[in-house]
C-alpha positions as CSV (number, residue, x, y, z in Angstrom):
1,M,0.1,-47.8,-244.5
2,P,1.7,-46.3,-241.5
3,A,-0.4,-46.0,-238.3
4,K,-2.5,-42.9,-238.1
5,L,-1.7,-40.5,-235.2
6,S,-4.5,-39.3,-233.0
7,V,-3.4,-36.6,-230.6
8,N,-4.9,-36.8,-227.1
9,L,-5.7,-33.5,-225.7
10,N,-6.2,-34.4,-222.0
11,A,-2.9,-33.3,-221.1
12,V,-3.4,-30.0,-222.6
13,A,-6.8,-29.5,-220.9
14,M,-5.3,-30.6,-217.6
15,L,-2.6,-27.9,-217.9
16,R,-5.2,-25.1,-218.5
17,N,-7.4,-26.2,-215.7
18,R,-4.6,-25.6,-213.3
19,R,-5.5,-21.8,-213.5
20,D,-9.0,-22.1,-215.0
21,L,-8.0,-19.6,-217.8
22,P,-8.5,-20.1,-221.6
23,W,-4.8,-21.1,-222.2
24,P,-3.1,-23.3,-223.1
25,S,-6.1,-23.4,-225.7
26,V,-7.4,-27.1,-226.2
27,T,-8.7,-26.3,-229.6
28,G,-5.8,-24.1,-230.5
29,L,-3.4,-26.8,-229.9
30,G,-5.6,-29.1,-231.6
31,R,-5.6,-27.0,-234.7
32,I,-1.8,-26.9,-234.8
33,A,-1.7,-30.7,-234.4
34,L,-4.0,-31.3,-237.3
35,A,-2.5,-28.6,-239.5
36,A,0.9,-30.6,-238.9
37,G,-0.5,-33.8,-240.0
38,A,-2.2,-35.5,-237.1
39,S,-5.1,-37.7,-238.4
40,G,-7.3,-37.0,-235.5
41,L,-7.9,-35.9,-231.9
42,T,-8.6,-37.8,-229.0
43,V,-10.5,-36.9,-225.6
44,H,-11.4,-38.9,-222.5
45,P,-14.2,-36.9,-220.9
46,R,-14.2,-38.1,-217.3
47,P,-17.1,-37.4,-215.0
48,D,-15.2,-35.1,-212.8
49,Q,-13.9,-33.1,-215.8
50,R,-10.4,-33.0,-214.4
51,H,-9.1,-32.5,-217.8
52,I,-11.3,-32.4,-220.8
53,R,-14.6,-30.7,-219.9
54,F,-17.9,-31.4,-221.6
55,S,-17.9,-27.8,-222.8
56,D,-14.6,-28.6,-224.8
57,L,-16.5,-31.3,-226.8
58,Q,-18.6,-29.2,-229.4
59,P,-15.7,-26.8,-230.2
60,I,-13.3,-29.7,-231.1
61,R,-16.2,-31.2,-233.1
62,D,-16.6,-27.8,-234.9
63,L,-12.9,-27.4,-235.4
64,I,-12.7,-30.7,-237.2
65,D,-15.9,-30.3,-239.3
66,D,-15.1,-26.7,-240.2
67,E,-11.3,-26.9,-240.9
68,F,-10.2,-30.4,-241.1
69,P,-13.1,-32.5,-242.5
70,E,-10.9,-35.5,-243.1
71,A,-9.7,-35.7,-239.6
72,E,-11.4,-38.0,-236.9
73,F,-12.8,-37.2,-233.6
74,N,-12.2,-40.2,-231.0
75,M,-14.0,-40.1,-227.8
76,E,-12.9,-42.7,-225.2
77,G,-14.5,-43.5,-221.9
78,Y,-16.4,-45.9,-219.6
79,P,-19.8,-46.8,-221.4
80,N,-22.2,-45.4,-218.7
81,E,-25.3,-43.5,-219.8
82,S,-23.9,-40.0,-219.3
83,F,-20.8,-40.9,-221.5
84,L,-23.0,-42.5,-224.3
85,E,-25.2,-39.4,-224.3
86,L,-22.1,-37.2,-224.8
87,V,-21.1,-39.6,-227.7
88,E,-24.4,-39.4,-229.3
89,R,-24.5,-35.5,-229.0
90,H,-21.0,-35.0,-230.4
91,E,-20.9,-37.6,-233.0
92,P,-17.3,-38.9,-233.0
93,E,-16.0,-40.9,-235.9
94,Q,-14.7,-43.4,-233.3
95,V,-15.7,-44.4,-229.9
96,T,-13.2,-46.1,-227.7
97,L,-14.6,-48.0,-224.7
98,V,-12.3,-48.3,-221.6
99,P,-12.9,-50.3,-218.3
100,D,-11.9,-47.1,-216.2
101,D,-13.3,-46.5,-212.7
102,P,-14.0,-42.9,-212.4
103,A,-11.3,-42.5,-209.6
104,Q,-8.5,-43.8,-212.0
105,A,-5.7,-41.4,-212.8
106,T,-5.6,-42.9,-216.3
107,S,-6.5,-46.1,-218.0
108,D,-4.5,-49.0,-216.7
109,H,-5.9,-52.2,-217.9
110,G,-8.0,-53.7,-220.8
111,W,-11.4,-55.2,-220.6
112,D,-12.2,-58.6,-218.9
113,F,-14.0,-59.7,-222.2
114,R,-15.6,-62.9,-220.6
115,K,-17.0,-61.0,-217.8
116,N,-18.2,-58.1,-219.7
117,H,-19.3,-59.7,-222.9
118,N,-23.2,-58.9,-222.5
119,L,-22.3,-55.2,-221.3
120,L,-20.1,-54.6,-224.4
121,G,-22.4,-56.3,-226.7
122,N,-25.4,-54.0,-225.7
123,V,-23.2,-50.8,-225.9
124,V,-21.7,-51.7,-229.0
125,A,-24.7,-52.4,-230.8
126,R,-26.1,-49.2,-229.6
127,L,-23.1,-47.3,-231.1
128,K,-23.0,-49.1,-234.3
129,K,-26.6,-48.2,-234.9
130,K,-25.7,-44.6,-234.8
131,G,-22.8,-45.4,-237.2
132,F,-19.9,-44.9,-234.9
133,R,-16.6,-47.0,-235.4
134,V,-16.1,-49.0,-232.1
135,S,-12.8,-49.8,-230.5
136,V,-12.5,-51.7,-227.2
137,F,-9.5,-51.5,-224.9
138,S,-7.7,-54.8,-224.6
139,D,-4.9,-56.1,-222.7
140,G,-1.7,-56.9,-224.7
141,D,-1.5,-60.7,-223.8
142,P,-2.2,-63.0,-226.7
143,D,-5.4,-64.7,-225.4
144,P,-7.4,-66.0,-228.5
145,E,-10.6,-66.8,-226.5
146,A,-10.8,-63.4,-225.0
147,L,-10.1,-61.6,-228.4
148,R,-12.8,-63.9,-230.0
149,I,-15.3,-62.6,-227.5
150,A,-14.2,-59.0,-228.2
151,R,-15.0,-59.7,-231.8
152,E,-18.5,-61.2,-230.9
153,T,-19.4,-57.9,-229.2
154,G,-19.5,-56.5,-232.6
155,A,-16.5,-54.0,-232.0
156,D,-14.5,-52.9,-235.1
157,R,-11.2,-52.8,-233.5
158,I,-9.3,-53.3,-230.2
159,E,-7.0,-50.7,-228.8
160,L,-4.0,-52.5,-227.3
161,Y,-3.1,-51.2,-223.9
162,T,0.7,-50.5,-224.1
163,G,1.4,-49.2,-220.6
164,P,3.6,-52.0,-219.8
165,Y,5.6,-51.6,-222.9
166,G,6.1,-47.9,-222.4
167,G,7.1,-48.4,-218.6
168,C,10.1,-50.4,-219.7
169,Y,11.8,-47.3,-221.5
170,D,15.0,-48.3,-219.6
171,D,14.9,-51.9,-220.1
172,P,15.4,-52.8,-224.0
173,E,15.2,-56.5,-223.4
174,K,11.9,-56.4,-221.7
175,A,10.6,-53.8,-224.2
176,E,11.3,-56.5,-226.9
177,R,9.8,-59.3,-225.3
178,I,6.5,-57.1,-224.7
179,A,6.6,-55.9,-228.4
180,V,6.8,-59.3,-229.4
181,E,3.9,-60.5,-227.4
182,L,1.9,-57.3,-228.5
183,G,2.5,-58.4,-232.1
184,R,1.1,-61.9,-231.5
185,T,-1.8,-60.3,-229.9
186,A,-2.4,-58.1,-232.9
187,E,-2.1,-61.2,-235.2
188,I,-4.7,-63.1,-233.5
189,A,-7.1,-60.0,-233.6
190,L,-6.5,-59.2,-237.4
191,E,-7.0,-62.9,-238.2
192,L,-10.4,-62.6,-236.2
193,G,-11.3,-59.5,-238.5
194,L,-10.7,-56.9,-236.0
195,G,-8.6,-53.7,-236.5
196,V,-5.7,-52.9,-234.2
197,N,-5.1,-49.4,-232.5
198,A,-2.7,-48.9,-229.6
199,G,-2.3,-46.2,-227.0
200,H,-0.6,-45.6,-223.5
201,D,2.9,-44.2,-222.8
202,L,4.0,-44.5,-226.3
203,T,6.8,-42.2,-227.4
204,V,9.1,-41.3,-230.3
205,A,11.7,-43.6,-228.9
206,N,9.5,-46.7,-228.5
207,L,7.1,-46.3,-231.4
208,P,9.5,-47.8,-234.2
209,L,9.9,-51.2,-232.3
210,L,6.0,-51.5,-231.8
211,V,5.3,-50.6,-235.5
212,A,7.8,-53.2,-236.5
213,H,6.0,-55.8,-234.6
214,I,2.5,-54.7,-235.7
215,P,2.9,-53.6,-239.4
216,A,-1.0,-53.4,-240.0
217,L,-1.3,-51.1,-236.7
218,A,-4.2,-48.8,-237.7
219,E,-3.9,-45.9,-235.4
220,V,-2.1,-44.8,-232.2
221,S,-3.6,-42.4,-229.7
222,I,-0.9,-40.3,-227.7
223,G,-1.1,-37.7,-225.1
224,H,1.1,-37.6,-222.3
225,G,4.4,-38.1,-224.0
226,L,3.4,-36.1,-227.1
227,T,2.4,-33.1,-224.7
228,A,5.5,-33.4,-222.9
229,D,7.6,-33.2,-226.1
230,A,5.5,-30.3,-227.3
231,L,6.9,-28.4,-224.5
232,E,10.4,-28.9,-225.9
233,Y,9.9,-28.9,-229.7
234,G,6.4,-27.3,-230.2
235,M,3.2,-28.9,-231.0
236,A,3.9,-28.9,-234.8
237,E,7.2,-30.2,-234.8
238,T,6.3,-32.8,-232.2
239,V,3.5,-34.1,-234.5
240,R,5.8,-34.5,-237.3
241,R,8.4,-36.3,-234.9
242,F,5.7,-38.7,-234.0
243,R,4.5,-39.2,-237.6
244,R,7.8,-40.2,-238.7
245,A,8.2,-42.6,-235.7
246,C,5.0,-44.2,-237.0
247,G,6.6,-44.8,-240.4
248,E,5.4,-41.6,-242.2
249,A,7.5,-40.0,-244.7
250,V,7.6,-36.6,-243.3
């Protein structure tokens, strides 16, 4: 099965927020993405609301429920109490836990699973009790002990942080080395019973190599590169291009 595509709407929201006007519409472009075959929508509501605002969450939930009931809502964020309350209020199908400091521009590393075992275990238990699938952000290096601890937290999946892979867009040899490493990490996770997602700086150009090394990849969450391409190709055609890059026959 090809990896499913979840469209991250943060960059759309950030563009809207530059003028504090209702366009571009977060839900409007989310609707176009889903109609073009995206499997879901992702948001990362940070405390300062610099892109996705808390007021965006219910309209996105309603869009999926009312028009695309087979699609999924994925909310990602650092698991403090305010984020967990947002999750419980808006009931996404998937929650992705990231170790972000609120001041970070974007996610740039995975969890230290050894250090955060208890924190994640408690949070995952709370979320699983509500019926949410839980994914935890993971660095791409093949560390069996760290991944075993990730599994012990009760998480359903890891999301591989692919920033270093995306960052070597002009160095194909390095990209190949990192893709191999990501593939090994995915194999370890899968053997432990964890599903594998991936996200960060993924593009139409670099997705096929990643998919080749992780054939069981469940989902990719893509925002910046997809939104940049949408300025050139339009949202609907961009979603189709990314679906093809994931291996779908579109």
